[in-house]
C-alpha positions in Angstrom: 0.0 0.0 0.1 1.2 3.3 -1.1 2.1 6.2 1.8 1.1 9.8 1.4 1.6 12.6 4.0 -0.8 15.4 3.9 0.0 18.5 5.6 -2.9 21.1 6.4 -4.9 17.8 5.9 -7.9 18.7 8.2 -8.6 21.7 6.2 -11.0 22.3 3.7 -8.8 20.9 0.4 -6.7 18.6 2.8 -10.6 17.2 4.1 -11.4 16.2 0.4 -7.9 14.7 -0.6 -7.9 12.4 2.9 -11.0 10.9 1.2 -9.7 10.5 -2.6 -6.4 9.4 -1.4 -8.5 6.4 1.0 -10.6 5.9 -2.2 -7.7 5.4 -4.0 -6.1 2.6 -1.8 -3.3 4.7 -0.1 -2.2 4.9 3.6 -2.8 8.7 4.8 -0.6 10.4 7.4 -1.9 13.8 7.9 -0.5 16.6 9.7 -2.4 19.8 11.0 -2.1 22.3 13.6 -6.1 23.3 13.6 -5.6 26.9 12.7 -7.9 26.7 9.9 -9.1 23.4 10.4 -12.7 22.2 9.0 -13.2 19.0 10.4 -12.1 17.4 13.5 -9.5 14.9 14.1 -12.3 12.4 15.3 -14.3 13.4 12.3 -15.2 9.5 10.4 -13.5 11.2 7.3 -10.5 10.6 9.4 -10.7 6.9 10.2 -8.0 4.6 9.3 -6.0 8.0 9.2 -2.7 8.7 11.1 -3.6 11.9 12.3 -0.6 14.2 14.1 -2.1 17.4 15.7 1.5 19.3 15.5 3.0 22.5 13.3 4.9 21.0 10.4 7.9 22.1 11.7 7.7 21.1 15.1 7.9 17.5 13.4 10.9 15.7 12.5 11.5 13.4 9.5 13.5 10.8 11.5 10.3 9.8 13.2 7.6 10.5 10.6 8.8 7.4 8.5 9.1 7.0 4.9 6.2 8.2 2.1 5.7 7.8 -1.6 4.3 11.1 -1.7 4.0 14.2 -0.4 0.9 16.9 -0.5 2.1 20.1 0.9 -1.2 22.1 1.6 -0.3 23.6 4.8 -0.4 27.4 4.6 -2.3 30.5 5.6 -5.3 31.0 3.2 -8.5 33.3 2.4 -8.2 37.4 1.5 -9.3 37.7 5.2 -7.4 34.6 6.7 -4.0 35.9 5.7 -4.7 39.7 7.2 -3.2 38.7 10.6 0.1 37.0 9.7 1.1 40.5 7.7 5.0 40.9 7.5 5.2 37.1 8.7 3.5 35.3 5.3 6.9 34.8 3.6 8.5 33.3 6.8 5.6 30.8 7.2 5.4 29.6 3.7 9.4 29.2 3.0 10.2 27.4 6.0 7.3 25.0 5.6 8.3 24.4 1.8 11.8 23.9 3.1 10.9 21.5 5.8 8.9 19.4 3.1 11.6 19.7 0.4 13.9 17.9 3.2 11.2 15.6 3.8 11.3 14.6 0.0 14.6 14.4 -0.4 14.9 12.3 2.7 12.0 9.7 1.7 12.7 9.9 -2.0 9.4 10.8 -3.2 7.3 13.3 -5.2 6.7 16.9 -3.4 3.5 17.9 -4.6 3.1 21.5 -3.5 -0.6 23.6 -3.9 0.5 27.4 -5.0 -1.7 29.9 -5.7 -3.5 31.5 -9.1 -2.8 34.7 -7.1 1.1 34.5 -8.5 -0.5 35.9 -11.9 -1.0 39.2 -10.4 -3.0 41.7 -12.4 -4.3 42.0 -16.2 -6.2 45.2 -17.4 -8.9 42.8 -18.5 -10.0 38.9 -17.6 -7.8 36.8 -20.0 -7.1 33.1 -19.8 -4.1 32.7 -17.3 -1.4 30.1 -18.8 1.3 28.8 -16.9 3.9 30.3 -18.3 2.3 33.4 -18.6 4.3 36.6 -16.6 3.9 37.1 -13.1 3.1 40.6 -12.2 3.8 42.6 -9.1 1.1 45.5 -9.4 0.2 48.0 -6.7 1.5 48.6 -2.8 3.2 46.0 -0.3 -0.2 44.3 0.8 -0.5 41.6 2.6 -1.8 39.8 -0.3 1.1 40.4 -2.4 3.4 39.2 0.5 1.0 35.7 -0.2 1.4 35.7 -3.6 4.9 36.9 -3.6 5.5 34.2 -1.1 3.7 31.2 -2.7 6.1 32.3 -6.4 9.0 32.2 -4.2 8.4 29.0 -3.2 7.9 27.7 -6.5 11.2 29.5 -7.5 12.8 27.9 -4.8 11.2 24.3 -5.7 12.5 24.5 -9.2 15.9 25.7 -8.8 16.6 22.8 -5.9 15.5 20.5 -8.6 18.2 21.5 -10.7 21.1 21.3 -8.5 19.7 18.8 -6.1 17.8 15.3 -6.1 14.0 16.6 -6.1 11.3 15.6 -7.8 7.8 18.0 -7.8 5.0 19.3 -9.1 3.5 22.7 -8.7 -0.5 23.2 -8.7 -2.3 26.3 -9.3 -6.0 26.1 -8.0 -8.3 28.6 -9.3 -11.2 30.0 -7.0 -12.2 26.7 -5.2 -15.2 26.1 -3.4 -18.0 23.6 -2.2 -19.3 22.1 0.9 -16.7 22.8 4.3 -15.4 25.9 3.3 -15.6 28.3 5.8 -16.5 31.9 5.8 -13.9 32.8 8.1 -11.3 33.1 5.6 -13.2 35.6 3.6 -14.4 33.3 1.1 -17.4 34.7 -1.2 -19.9 32.2 -1.7 -19.4 31.3 2.4 -20.2 34.8 3.2 -22.9 34.7 0.7 -24.5 31.2 1.9 -24.4 32.6 5.2 -25.6 36.3 5.1 -28.8 35.2 2.9 -29.6 32.1 5.4 -29.8 34.9 8.3 -31.8 37.0 6.5 -29.0 39.8 6.4 -27.3 42.0 4.2 -25.4 40.5 1.2 -22.4 42.3 1.3 -20.6 42.9 -1.9 -17.6 44.9 -2.7 -16.4 47.7 -5.0 -19.2 47.3 -7.4 -19.4 43.4 -7.7 -18.4 43.2 -11.4 -15.1 41.2 -10.6 -15.0 37.9 -12.6 -14.4 34.7 -11.1 -14.6 30.9 -12.1 -15.0 28.9 -9.4 -14.1 25.1 -9.4 -15.6 22.7 -7.1 -13.3 21.2 -4.6 -13.7 17.6 -5.4 -13.0 18.6 -9.2 -10.1 20.3 -8.0 -8.9 17.4 -5.8 -9.3 14.8 -8.7 -6.9 17.1 -10.6 -4.6 17.3 -7.8 -4.7 13.4 -7.6 -3.9 13.0 -11.2 -1.0 15.3 -11.0 0.3 13.4 -8.2 0.6 10.0 -9.9 1.5 11.4 -13.2 5.4 10.3 -14.8 5.6 13.8 -16.2 7.5 15.4 -13.0 8.6 18.7 -12.3 5.6 20.7 -13.8 3.2 23.5 -13.5 -0.6 22.6 -13.3 -3.6 24.9 -13.6 -6.5 23.8 -12.3 -9.4 25.5 -12.7 -12.9 25.6 -14.9 -13.0 28.5 -17.1 -16.8 27.1 -18.1 -17.7 28.8 -14.7 -17.3 32.6 -15.4 -19.5 34.7 -13.7 -19.1 38.3 -11.9 -19.5 38.3 -8.1 -22.9 40.2 -8.4 -24.2 37.7 -10.5 -23.2 35.0 -7.4 -24.7 37.3 -5.1 -27.7 37.2 -6.8 -28.1 33.3 -7.7 -27.5 32.9 -4.1 -30.3 35.1 -2.9 -32.6 33.1 -5.9 -31.5 29.8 -4.4 -32.2 30.4 -0.7 -35.4 32.7 -1.4 -33.8 34.9 1.1 -35.3 38.5 1.8 -31.7 39.6 2.1 -30.6 42.8 0.6 -27.8 42.6 -1.6 -25.6 46.0 0.0 -22.8 47.4 -2.2 -19.8 47.9 0.7 -16.3 49.1 0.7 -14.4 45.6 2.2 -12.3 47.6 4.4 -15.2 49.5 6.6 -15.7 45.3 7.2 -12.1 43.8 7.1 -9.8 46.9 7.8 -6.7 48.9 6.2 -5.1 45.8 5.2 -7.6 44.3 3.0 -7.1 43.8 -0.6 -9.7 42.5 -3.5 -8.3 39.8 -5.6 -7.9 40.6 -9.1 -10.0 39.1 -11.9 -8.5 35.7 -12.9 -9.4 32.7 -15.3 -7.8 29.7 -15.7 -6.2 28.1 -18.7 -6.4 24.4 -17.8 -5.9 22.8 -21.1 -2.3 21.5 -20.2 -4.1 19.2 -17.4 -6.9 18.2 -19.8 -4.3 17.3 -22.6 -1.8 15.7 -20.9 -3.8 14.0 -17.9 -7.5 13.6 -19.0 -8.6 15.9 -16.5 -12.3 17.1 -16.8 -14.3 19.2 -14.3 -18.1 18.4 -13.5 -19.5 20.6 -11.4 -21.2 23.6 -13.0 -21.6 27.1 -10.9 -24.7 26.9 -10.0 -24.4 23.1 -8.7 -21.2 24.8 -6.8 -23.6 27.5 -5.0 -26.1 24.9 -4.1 -23.8 22.9 -2.5 -22.6 25.7 -0.6 -26.5 26.4 0.4 -27.0 22.1 1.4 -23.5 22.4 3.2 -24.9 25.5 5.7 -28.4 24.7 5.7 -27.3 21.7 8.0 -24.1 23.0 9.7 
């Protein structure tokens, strides 16, 4: 039986990754510090899973044992969730990735690093973003830029380490993940809209609501991640996202209001009045995922409306 280590495994993306790898017959070990977990260590998802409640840097590779793959998800997340890490973001993500590199070398296994679509930066108009497109730092030195540049630097570190040392890696750039279990506390848009609509409070849309997104269901993302993790072609970068799901934020708010039959009013607000001066809105992002579709056969299955309804179902039963 193959063994995988998932860092941040009790989080949103991690919890679905546990389920996927278990279905595929892998033995799963998880490290999580419970800072952004969406499931409890005693959740049934964790049945037959070795769960270690620690910061990754407190885990010693000599004690963890050998793995056939390492999926590195541990990271601060979310447009609001990252704000409290202002000035420390690069420190966190870089130290963690060096730790993961050490483990991949020791285990002689691939390191699957989940980066972010934020690394592409700003374009004047929303365009399909390819893996080899330029990465643009635009604007001031915001926490959001610190997050995206920190992730980009991790990608550069992985690439350059592989050029001079014994390291195999895969880099994944997911676009606009959503679905059941995603927490609103990170500032994620669909859980925020849905919880507001169900509570009958104002649905707060930022900056006019014309921002463009292409939401991808978490299970579609995880299926793509799994394909990448077992692919023979190594040391690659892979976009994973559903360009069929292009929508504006205001359109998403209107659909949430409709599907919940909510009496909430949609209100346009300045996000800084809610989240403070450190908050910055994300740039428009649309994925070009032709590489993973063509080379690995990935095909997303969830449409926007189905993703919205999945989040609604989750919070109806939460």
